[in-house]
DRENKEKE-50956 format. One record per atom (N, C-alpha, C, O, CB): atom name; x, y, z. Coordinates in nm, 3 decimals. Glycine has a CB too. Layout:
residues N
atomo = CA | east = X | north = Y | up = Z
...
//
This chain:
residues 78
atomo = N | east = 0.086 | north = -0.085 | up = 0.014
atomo = CA | east = 0.038 | north = -0.017 | up = -0.011
atomo = C | east = 0.071 | north = 0.102 | up = -0.023
atomo = O | east = 0.020 | north = 0.183 | up = -0.100
atomo = CB | east = -0.021 | north = -0.034 | up = 0.027
atomo = N | east = 0.187 | north = 0.128 | up = 0.075
atomo = CA | east = 0.238 | north = 0.266 | up = 0.111
atomo = C | east = 0.323 | north = 0.220 | up = -0.050
atomo = O | east = 0.354 | north = 0.333 | up = -0.088
atomo = CB | east = 0.341 | north = 0.304 | up = 0.301
atomo = N | east = 0.363 | north = 0.146 | up = -0.135
atomo = CA | east = 0.473 | north = 0.139 | up = -0.268
atomo = C | east = 0.322 | north = 0.237 | up = -0.354
atomo = O | east = 0.308 | north = 0.351 | up = -0.397
atomo = CB | east = 0.538 | north = -0.092 | up = -0.353
atomo = N | east = 0.284 | north = 0.184 | up = -0.350
atomo = CA | east = 0.081 | north = 0.240 | up = -0.446
atomo = C | east = 0.167 | north = 0.424 | up = -0.424
atomo = O | east = 0.245 | north = 0.487 | up = -0.496
atomo = CB | east = -0.190 | north = 0.194 | up = -0.267
atomo = N | east = 0.103 | north = 0.454 | up = -0.297
atomo = CA | east = 0.086 | north = 0.614 | up = -0.276
atomo = C | east = 0.200 | north = 0.660 | up = -0.309
atomo = O | east = 0.190 | north = 0.769 | up = -0.366
atomo = CB | east = 0.052 | north = 0.669 | up = -0.137
atomo = N | east = 0.321 | north = 0.616 | up = -0.295
atomo = CA | east = 0.506 | north = 0.643 | up = -0.327
atomo = C | east = 0.436 | north = 0.668 | up = -0.531
atomo = O | east = 0.484 | north = 0.744 | up = -0.614
atomo = CB | east = 0.677 | north = 0.411 | up = -0.273
atomo = N | east = 0.355 | north = 0.603 | up = -0.543
atomo = CA | east = 0.403 | north = 0.592 | up = -0.652
atomo = C | east = 0.296 | north = 0.704 | up = -0.772
atomo = O | east = 0.324 | north = 0.756 | up = -0.880
atomo = CB | east = 0.410 | north = 0.423 | up = -0.675
atomo = N | east = 0.172 | north = 0.705 | up = -0.690
atomo = CA | east = 0.054 | north = 0.809 | up = -0.683
atomo = C | east = 0.131 | north = 0.931 | up = -0.670
atomo = O | east = 0.185 | north = 0.957 | up = -0.778
atomo = CB | east = -0.057 | north = 0.790 | up = -0.557
atomo = N | east = 0.149 | north = 0.989 | up = -0.608
atomo = CA | east = 0.268 | north = 1.076 | up = -0.583
atomo = C | east = 0.370 | north = 1.120 | up = -0.692
atomo = O | east = 0.410 | north = 1.236 | up = -0.687
atomo = CB | east = 0.341 | north = 1.012 | up = -0.488
atomo = N | east = 0.409 | north = 1.054 | up = -0.770
atomo = CA | east = 0.536 | north = 1.089 | up = -0.812
atomo = C | east = 0.488 | north = 1.097 | up = -0.932
atomo = O | east = 0.552 | north = 1.132 | up = -1.030
atomo = CB | east = 0.656 | north = 1.004 | up = -0.786
atomo = N | east = 0.297 | north = 1.044 | up = -0.929
atomo = CA | east = 0.268 | north = 1.063 | up = -1.094
atomo = C | east = 0.203 | north = 1.215 | up = -1.065
atomo = O | east = 0.200 | north = 1.287 | up = -1.165
atomo = CB | east = 0.137 | north = 0.924 | up = -1.186
atomo = N | east = 0.157 | north = 1.268 | up = -0.955
atomo = CA | east = 0.143 | north = 1.395 | up = -0.946
atomo = C | east = 0.214 | north = 1.491 | up = -0.923
atomo = O | east = 0.155 | north = 1.598 | up = -0.923
atomo = CB | east = 0.085 | north = 1.409 | up = -0.893
atomo = N | east = 0.336 | north = 1.494 | up = -0.901
atomo = CA | east = 0.502 | north = 1.541 | up = -0.951
atomo = C | east = 0.463 | north = 1.586 | up = -1.107
atomo = O | east = 0.436 | north = 1.699 | up = -1.147
atomo = CB | east = 0.648 | north = 1.380 | up = -0.949
atomo = N | east = 0.470 | north = 1.426 | up = -1.201
atomo = CA | east = 0.500 | north = 1.447 | up = -1.326
atomo = C | east = 0.406 | north = 1.532 | up = -1.435
atomo = O | east = 0.429 | north = 1.556 | up = -1.553
atomo = CB | east = 0.519 | north = 1.326 | up = -1.365
atomo = N | east = 0.303 | north = 1.566 | up = -1.359
atomo = CA | east = 0.134 | north = 1.603 | up = -1.382
atomo = C | east = 0.180 | north = 1.803 | up = -1.391
atomo = O | east = 0.166 | north = 1.896 | up = -1.470
atomo = CB | east = -0.013 | north = 1.531 | up = -1.184
atomo = N | east = 0.247 | north = 1.775 | up = -1.237
atomo = CA | east = 0.262 | north = 1.868 | up = -1.238
atomo = C | east = 0.417 | north = 1.973 | up = -1.329
atomo = O | east = 0.439 | north = 2.093 | up = -1.341
atomo = CB | east = 0.236 | north = 1.858 | up = -1.115
atomo = N | east = 0.484 | north = 1.862 | up = -1.368
atomo = CA | east = 0.620 | north = 1.936 | up = -1.385
atomo = C | east = 0.541 | north = 1.948 | up = -1.539
atomo = O | east = 0.544 | north = 2.057 | up = -1.595
atomo = CB | east = 0.805 | north = 1.842 | up = -1.356
atomo = N | east = 0.485 | north = 1.855 | up = -1.590
atomo = CA | east = 0.400 | north = 1.835 | up = -1.760
atomo = C | east = 0.340 | north = 2.060 | up = -1.729
atomo = O | east = 0.404 | north = 2.164 | up = -1.743
atomo = CB | east = 0.164 | north = 1.627 | up = -1.754
atomo = N | east = 0.202 | north = 2.033 | up = -1.688
atomo = CA | east = 0.130 | north = 2.151 | up = -1.727
atomo = C | east = 0.276 | north = 2.268 | up = -1.601
atomo = O | east = 0.241 | north = 2.286 | up = -1.484
atomo = CB | east = -0.102 | north = 2.134 | up = -1.668
atomo = N | east = 0.334 | north = 2.293 | up = -1.620
atomo = CA | east = 0.413 | north = 2.352 | up = -1.582
atomo = C | east = 0.488 | north = 2.440 | up = -1.758
atomo = O | east = 0.492 | north = 2.541 | up = -1.829
atomo = CB | east = 0.497 | north = 2.241 | up = -1.479
atomo = N | east = 0.527 | north = 2.307 | up = -1.740
atomo = CA | east = 0.612 | north = 2.307 | up = -1.896
atomo = C | east = 0.484 | north = 2.380 | up = -2.007
atomo = O | east = 0.538 | north = 2.475 | up = -2.065
atomo = CB | east = 0.662 | north = 2.096 | up = -1.960
atomo = N | east = 0.374 | north = 2.369 | up = -2.041
atomo = CA | east = 0.239 | north = 2.356 | up = -2.129
atomo = C | east = 0.274 | north = 2.505 | up = -2.090
atomo = O | east = 0.375 | north = 2.560 | up = -2.132
atomo = CB | east = 0.071 | north = 2.256 | up = -2.085
atomo = N | east = 0.164 | north = 2.578 | up = -1.991
atomo = CA | east = 0.159 | north = 2.680 | up = -1.933
atomo = C | east = 0.317 | north = 2.769 | up = -1.943
atomo = O | east = 0.305 | north = 2.859 | up = -2.027
atomo = CB | east = 0.108 | north = 2.637 | up = -1.797
atomo = N | east = 0.406 | north = 2.768 | up = -1.904
atomo = CA | east = 0.520 | north = 2.869 | up = -1.932
atomo = C | east = 0.483 | north = 2.968 | up = -2.042
atomo = O | east = 0.475 | north = 3.090 | up = -2.027
atomo = CB | east = 0.652 | north = 2.795 | up = -1.976
atomo = N | east = 0.453 | north = 2.869 | up = -2.204
atomo = CA | east = 0.504 | north = 2.952 | up = -2.274
atomo = C | east = 0.364 | north = 3.058 | up = -2.297
atomo = O | east = 0.333 | north = 3.154 | up = -2.368
atomo = CB | east = 0.577 | north = 2.877 | up = -2.400
atomo = N | east = 0.321 | north = 2.993 | up = -2.216
atomo = CA | east = 0.186 | north = 3.078 | up = -2.251
atomo = C | east = 0.156 | north = 3.194 | up = -2.193
atomo = O | east = 0.095 | north = 3.294 | up = -2.231
atomo = CB | east = 0.074 | north = 3.011 | up = -2.226
atomo = N | east = 0.227 | north = 3.153 | up = -2.060
atomo = CA | east = 0.255 | north = 3.208 | up = -1.923
atomo = C | east = 0.298 | north = 3.398 | up = -2.016
atomo = O | east = 0.239 | north = 3.505 | up = -2.023
atomo = CB | east = 0.430 | north = 3.088 | up = -1.812
atomo = N | east = 0.442 | north = 3.337 | up = -2.075
atomo = CA | east = 0.509 | north = 3.417 | up = -2.174
atomo = C | east = 0.477 | north = 3.577 | up = -2.255
atomo = O | east = 0.527 | north = 3.689 | up = -2.255
atomo = CB | east = 0.510 | north = 3.327 | up = -2.264
atomo = N | east = 0.332 | north = 3.487 | up = -2.340
atomo = CA | east = 0.305 | north = 3.512 | up = -2.476
atomo = C | east = 0.181 | north = 3.593 | up = -2.400
atomo = O | east = 0.180 | north = 3.708 | up = -2.444
atomo = CB | east = 0.281 | north = 3.373 | up = -2.601
atomo = N | east = 0.087 | north = 3.574 | up = -2.310
atomo = CA | east = -0.019 | north = 3.703 | up = -2.264
atomo = C | east = 0.028 | north = 3.752 | up = -2.167
atomo = O | east = -0.046 | north = 3.790 | up = -2.075
atomo = CB | east = -0.164 | north = 3.678 | up = -2.227
atomo = N | east = 0.213 | north = 3.766 | up = -2.159
atomo = CA | east = 0.267 | north = 3.870 | up = -2.050
atomo = C | east = 0.335 | north = 3.981 | up = -2.174
atomo = O | east = 0.384 | north = 4.086 | up = -2.133
atomo = CB | east = 0.406 | north = 3.787 | up = -1.914
atomo = N | east = 0.334 | north = 3.973 | up = -2.217
atomo = CA | east = 0.420 | north = 4.031 | up = -2.310
atomo = C | east = 0.375 | north = 4.095 | up = -2.414
atomo = O | east = 0.436 | north = 4.169 | up = -2.492
atomo = CB | east = 0.494 | north = 3.953 | up = -2.354
atomo = N | east = 0.214 | north = 4.050 | up = -2.411
atomo = CA | east = 0.079 | north = 4.174 | up = -2.493
atomo = C | east = 0.002 | north = 4.196 | up = -2.394
atomo = O | east = 0.004 | north = 4.142 | up = -2.283
atomo = CB | east = -0.038 | north = 4.118 | up = -2.632
atomo = N | east = -0.097 | north = 4.311 | up = -2.450
atomo = CA | east = -0.215 | north = 4.305 | up = -2.411
atomo = C | east = -0.341 | north = 4.235 | up = -2.481
atomo = O | east = -0.402 | north = 4.270 | up = -2.582
atomo = CB | east = -0.231 | north = 4.417 | up = -2.395
atomo = N | east = -0.370 | north = 4.084 | up = -2.365
atomo = CA | east = -0.443 | north = 3.965 | up = -2.404
atomo = C | east = -0.647 | north = 4.053 | up = -2.449
atomo = O | east = -0.653 | north = 4.175 | up = -2.466
atomo = CB | east = -0.426 | north = 3.824 | up = -2.223
atomo = N | east = -0.752 | north = 3.982 | up = -2.457
atomo = CA | east = -0.933 | north = 4.022 | up = -2.443
atomo = C | east = -0.880 | north = 3.933 | up = -2.260
atomo = O | east = -0.801 | north = 3.855 | up = -2.207
atomo = CB | east = -1.114 | north = 3.897 | up = -2.616
atomo = N | east = -0.962 | north = 3.996 | up = -2.243
atomo = CA | east = -1.002 | north = 3.996 | up = -2.101
atomo = C | east = -1.084 | north = 3.805 | up = -2.048
atomo = O | east = -1.084 | north = 3.734 | up = -1.948
atomo = CB | east = -1.140 | north = 4.155 | up = -2.093
atomo = N | east = -1.146 | north = 3.798 | up = -2.210
atomo = CA | east = -1.208 | north = 3.615 | up = -2.229
atomo = C | east = -1.093 | north = 3.587 | up = -2.231
atomo = O | east = -1.072 | north = 3.550 | up = -2.115
atomo = CB | east = -1.305 | north = 3.540 | up = -2.372
atomo = N | east = -0.953 | north = 3.575 | up = -2.312
atomo = CA | east = -0.813 | north = 3.490 | up = -2.308
atomo = C | east = -0.774 | north = 3.466 | up = -2.201
atomo = O | east = -0.795 | north = 3.355 | up = -2.152
atomo = CB | east = -0.703 | north = 3.541 | up = -2.364
atomo = N | east = -0.657 | north = 3.628 | up = -2.089
atomo = CA | east = -0.728 | north = 3.610 | up = -1.978
atomo = C | east = -0.744 | north = 3.576 | up = -1.854
atomo = O | east = -0.686 | north = 3.573 | up = -1.746
atomo = CB | east = -0.768 | north = 3.577 | up = -1.993
atomo = N | east = -0.880 | north = 3.543 | up = -1.923
atomo = CA | east = -0.970 | north = 3.512 | up = -1.800
atomo = C | east = -0.953 | north = 3.327 | up = -1.768
atomo = O | east = -0.930 | north = 3.250 | up = -1.675
atomo = CB | east = -1.159 | north = 3.566 | up = -1.849
atomo = N | east = -0.977 | north = 3.326 | up = -1.884
atomo = CA | east = -0.958 | north = 3.158 | up = -1.984
atomo = C | east = -0.802 | north = 3.093 | up = -1.893
atomo = O | east = -0.802 | north = 3.014 | up = -1.799
atomo = CB | east = -0.905 | north = 3.200 | up = -2.235
atomo = N | east = -0.691 | north = 3.153 | up = -1.954
atomo = CA | east = -0.598 | north = 3.160 | up = -1.864
atomo = C | east = -0.594 | north = 3.121 | up = -1.719
atomo = O | east = -0.554 | north = 3.013 | up = -1.675
atomo = CB | east = -0.574 | north = 3.261 | up = -1.871
atomo = N | east = -0.654 | north = 3.254 | up = -1.628
atomo = CA | east = -0.599 | north = 3.205 | up = -1.532
atomo = C | east = -0.717 | north = 3.101 | up = -1.516
atomo = O | east = -0.674 | north = 3.126 | up = -1.403
atomo = CB | east = -0.559 | north = 3.305 | up = -1.420
atomo = N | east = -0.801 | north = 3.027 | up = -1.513
atomo = CA | east = -0.894 | north = 2.952 | up = -1.491
atomo = C | east = -0.838 | north = 2.825 | up = -1.503
atomo = O | east = -0.867 | north = 2.739 | up = -1.420
atomo = CB | east = -0.997 | north = 2.977 | up = -1.565
atomo = N | east = -0.734 | north = 2.796 | up = -1.629
atomo = CA | east = -0.651 | north = 2.697 | up = -1.632
atomo = C | east = -0.534 | north = 2.632 | up = -1.546
atomo = O | east = -0.479 | north = 2.527 | up = -1.511
atomo = CB | east = -0.616 | north = 2.721 | up = -1.717
atomo = N | east = -0.536 | north = 2.794 | up = -1.535
atomo = CA | east = -0.412 | north = 2.777 | up = -1.415
atomo = C | east = -0.450 | north = 2.737 | up = -1.240
atomo = O | east = -0.388 | north = 2.661 | up = -1.167
atomo = CB | east = -0.332 | north = 2.942 | up = -1.409
atomo = N | east = -0.550 | north = 2.804 | up = -1.216
atomo = CA | east = -0.645 | north = 2.741 | up = -1.125
atomo = C | east = -0.627 | north = 2.624 | up = -1.110
atomo = O | east = -0.602 | north = 2.571 | up = -1.002
atomo = CB | east = -0.766 | north = 2.751 | up = -1.153
atomo = N | east = -0.638 | north = 2.564 | up = -1.223
atomo = CA | east = -0.643 | north = 2.401 | up = -1.209
atomo = C | east = -0.542 | north = 2.331 | up = -1.091
atomo = O | east = -0.564 | north = 2.285 | up = -0.979
atomo = CB | east = -0.593 | north = 2.336 | up = -1.363
atomo = N | east = -0.461 | north = 2.342 | up = -1.146
atomo = CA | east = -0.272 | north = 2.380 | up = -1.073
atomo = C | east = -0.236 | north = 2.382 | up = -0.904
atomo = O | east = -0.161 | north = 2.322 | up = -0.827
atomo = CB | east = -0.222 | north = 2.572 | up = -1.116
atomo = N | east = -0.324 | north = 2.474 | up = -0.901
atomo = CA | east = -0.233 | north = 2.614 | up = -0.802
atomo = C | east = -0.165 | north = 2.558 | up = -0.697
atomo = O | east = -0.082 | north = 2.626 | up = -0.636
atomo = CB | east = -0.337 | north = 2.740 | up = -0.717
atomo = N | east = -0.192 | north = 2.414 | up = -0.658
atomo = CA | east = -0.127 | north = 2.290 | up = -0.574
atomo = C | east = -0.026 | north = 2.299 | up = -0.572
atomo = O | east = 0.047 | north = 2.237 | up = -0.495
atomo = CB | east = -0.139 | north = 2.166 | up = -0.604
atomo = N | east = 0.013 | north = 2.389 | up = -0.665
atomo = CA | east = 0.201 | north = 2.377 | up = -0.770
atomo = C | east = 0.246 | north = 2.482 | up = -0.744
atomo = O | east = 0.193 | north = 2.578 | up = -0.800
atomo = CB | east = 0.221 | north = 2.370 | up = -0.962
atomo = N | east = 0.378 | north = 2.513 | up = -0.635
atomo = CA | east = 0.446 | north = 2.634 | up = -0.632
atomo = C | east = 0.429 | north = 2.667 | up = -0.767
atomo = O | east = 0.337 | north = 2.737 | up = -0.809
atomo = CB | east = 0.590 | north = 2.630 | up = -0.582
atomo = N | east = 0.510 | north = 2.622 | up = -0.828
atomo = CA | east = 0.575 | north = 2.708 | up = -1.043
atomo = C | east = 0.453 | north = 2.772 | up = -1.071
atomo = O | east = 0.458 | north = 2.883 | up = -1.123
atomo = CB | east = 0.610 | north = 2.558 | up = -1.236
atomo = N | east = 0.312 | north = 2.705 | up = -1.036
atomo = CA | east = 0.251 | north = 2.713 | up = -1.096
atomo = C | east = 0.153 | north = 2.869 | up = -1.071
atomo = O | east = 0.116 | north = 2.955 | up = -1.151
atomo = CB | east = 0.215 | north = 2.591 | up = -1.092
atomo = N | east = 0.135 | north = 2.851 | up = -0.912
atomo = CA | east = 0.097 | north = 2.933 | up = -0.897
atomo = C | east = 0.211 | north = 3.048 | up = -0.853
atomo = O | east = 0.188 | north = 3.132 | up = -0.766
atomo = CB | east = 0.004 | north = 2.898 | up = -0.834
atomo = N | east = 0.305 | north = 3.040 | up = -0.908
atomo = CA | east = 0.395 | north = 3.158 | up = -0.940
atomo = C | east = 0.337 | north = 3.173 | up = -1.042
atomo = O | east = 0.267 | north = 3.269 | up = -1.010
atomo = CB | east = 0.546 | north = 3.152 | up = -0.950
atomo = N | east = 0.302 | north = 3.142 | up = -1.184
atomo = CA | east = 0.259 | north = 3.188 | up = -1.279
atomo = C | east = 0.164 | north = 3.232 | up = -1.290
atomo = O | east = 0.157 | north = 3.339 | up = -1.351
atomo = CB | east = 0.264 | north = 3.139 | up = -1.342
atomo = N | east = 0.022 | north = 3.156 | up = -1.224
atomo = CA | east = -0.032 | north = 3.262 | up = -1.150
atomo = C | east = -0.064 | north = 3.383 | up = -1.141
atomo = O | east = -0.138 | north = 3.461 | up = -1.200
atomo = CB | east = 0.001 | north = 3.268 | up = -1.093
atomo = N | east = 0.050 | north = 3.385 | up = -1.002
atomo = CA | east = 0.054 | north = 3.563 | up = -0.921
atomo = C | east = 0.165 | north = 3.629 | up = -1.041
atomo = O | east = 0.169 | north = 3.751 | up = -1.029
atomo = CB | east = 0.153 | north = 3.573 | up = -0.696
atomo = N | east = 0.248 | north = 3.584 | up = -1.145
atomo = CA | east = 0.289 | north = 3.688 | up = -1.269
atomo = C | east = 0.160 | north = 3.739 | up = -1.326
atomo = O | east = 0.127 | north = 3.857 | up = -1.307
atomo = CB | east = 0.380 | north = 3.612 | up = -1.401
atomo = N | east = 0.086 | north = 3.656 | up = -1.393
atomo = CA | east = -0.013 | north = 3.751 | up = -1.483
atomo = C | east = -0.106 | north = 3.856 | up = -1.420
atomo = O | east = -0.123 | north = 3.970 | up = -1.462
atomo = CB | east = -0.108 | north = 3.664 | up = -1.561
atomo = N | east = -0.169 | north = 3.795 | up = -1.303
atomo = CA | east = -0.186 | north = 3.844 | up = -1.189
atomo = C | east = -0.116 | north = 4.027 | up = -1.241
atomo = O | east = -0.116 | north = 4.122 | up = -1.319
atomo = CB | east = -0.097 | north = 3.731 | up = -1.057
atomo = N | east = -0.079 | north = 3.979 | up = -1.150
atomo = CA | east = 0.007 | north = 4.124 | up = -1.107
atomo = C | east = 0.047 | north = 4.212 | up = -1.264
atomo = O | east = 0.055 | north = 4.335 | up = -1.274
atomo = CB | east = 0.190 | north = 4.070 | up = -1.007
atomo = N | east = 0.064 | north = 4.133 | up = -1.354
atomo = CA | east = 0.035 | north = 4.184 | up = -1.541
atomo = C | east = -0.061 | north = 4.274 | up = -1.538
atomo = O | east = -0.064 | north = 4.386 | up = -1.588
atomo = CB | east = -0.028 | north = 4.058 | up = -1.663
atomo = N | east = -0.167 | north = 4.199 | up = -1.452
atomo = CA | east = -0.335 | north = 4.267 | up = -1.567
atomo = C | east = -0.366 | north = 4.297 | up = -1.462
atomo = O | east = -0.482 | north = 4.307 | up = -1.502
atomo = CB | east = -0.476 | north = 4.166 | up = -1.672
atomo = N | east = -0.378 | north = 4.333 | up = -1.321
atomo = CA | east = -0.428 | north = 4.355 | up = -1.209
atomo = C | east = -0.488 | north = 4.517 | up = -1.272
atomo = O | east = -0.609 | north = 4.540 | up = -1.265
atomo = CB | east = -0.310 | north = 4.338 | up = -1.071
atomo = N | east = -0.383 | north = 4.633 | up = -1.338
atomo = CA | east = -0.539 | north = 4.713 | up = -1.330
atomo = C | east = -0.550 | north = 4.763 | up = -1.458
atomo = O | east = -0.576 | north = 4.882 | up = -1.468
atomo = CB | east = -0.560 | north = 4.847 | up = -1.217
atomo = N | east = -0.530 | north = 4.672 | up = -1.591
atomo = CA | east = -0.632 | north = 4.592 | up = -1.694
atomo = C | east = -0.711 | north = 4.593 | up = -1.724
atomo = O | east = -0.777 | north = 4.672 | up = -1.793
atomo = CB | east = -0.661 | north = 4.516 | up = -1.699
atomo = N | east = -0.743 | north = 4.422 | up = -1.637
atomo = CA | east = -0.893 | north = 4.414 | up = -1.642
atomo = C | east = -0.890 | north = 4.399 | up = -1.491
atomo = O | east = -0.840 | north = 4.296 | up = -1.445
atomo = CB | east = -0.972 | north = 4.286 | up = -1.740
atomo = N | east = -0.947 | north = 4.510 | up = -1.394
atomo = CA | east = -0.944 | north = 4.462 | up = -1.259
atomo = C | east = -1.070 | north = 4.349 | up = -1.205
atomo = O | east = -1.075 | north = 4.269 | up = -1.112
atomo = CB | east = -0.948 | north = 4.598 | up = -1.173
atomo = N | east = -1.136 | north = 4.375 | up = -1.280
atomo = CA | east = -1.238 | north = 4.254 | up = -1.274
atomo = C | east = -1.256 | north = 4.131 | up = -1.253
atomo = O | east = -1.338 | north = 4.073 | up = -1.181
atomo = CB | east = -1.276 | north = 4.240 | up = -1.342
atomo = N | east = -1.136 | north = 4.072 | up = -1.353
atomo = CA | east = -1.114 | north = 3.950 | up = -1.411
atomo = C | east = -0.985 | north = 3.927 | up = -1.258
atomo = O | east = -0.917 | north = 3.825 | up = -1.270
atomo = CB | east = -1.054 | north = 3.958 | up = -1.615
atomo = N | east = -0.965 | north = 3.986 | up = -1.169
atomo = CA | east = -0.883 | north = 3.986 | up = -1.081
atomo = C | east = -0.898 | north = 4.019 | up = -0.967
atomo = O | east = -0.811 | north = 4.088 | up = -0.916
atomo = CB | east = -0.811 | north = 4.030 | up = -1.109
atomo = N | east = -1.003 | north = 3.983 | up = -0.898
atomo = CA | east = -1.025 | north = 3.991 | up = -0.755
atomo = C | east = -1.010 | north = 3.902 | up = -0.670
atomo = O | east = -1.028 | north = 3.782 | up = -0.690
atomo = CB | east = -1.124 | north = 4.021 | up = -0.731
atomo = N | east = -0.967 | north = 3.966 | up = -0.540
atomo = CA | east = -0.900 | north = 3.895 | up = -0.396
atomo = C | east = -1.049 | north = 3.984 | up = -0.316
atomo = O | east = -1.106 | north = 4.092 | up = -0.304
atomo = CB | east = -0.673 | north = 3.962 | up = -0.331
atomo = N | east = -1.047 | north = 3.743 | up = -0.257
atomo = CA | east = -1.187 | north = 3.825 | up = -0.165
atomo = C | east = -1.095 | north = 3.774 | up = -0.031
atomo = O | east = -1.134 | north = 3.797 | up = 0.084
atomo = CB | east = -1.408 | north = 3.740 | up = -0.183
//
């Protein structure tokens, strides 16, 4: 049982790494230009799916800081 849990944990780490590698170029692209509010909203939503990973959370924060004053309604602090 312990071995199985360890395998599952390894798979989760691999998924998070793949997500980071996938989203990093998208974040860099969105950061380099002004996108529509819909495009921004979709990207933030997708990033939140992996927000439990520190690297993905940093990407999320980077996008939020970039667009905080462009689309303040899209970036809410509750």
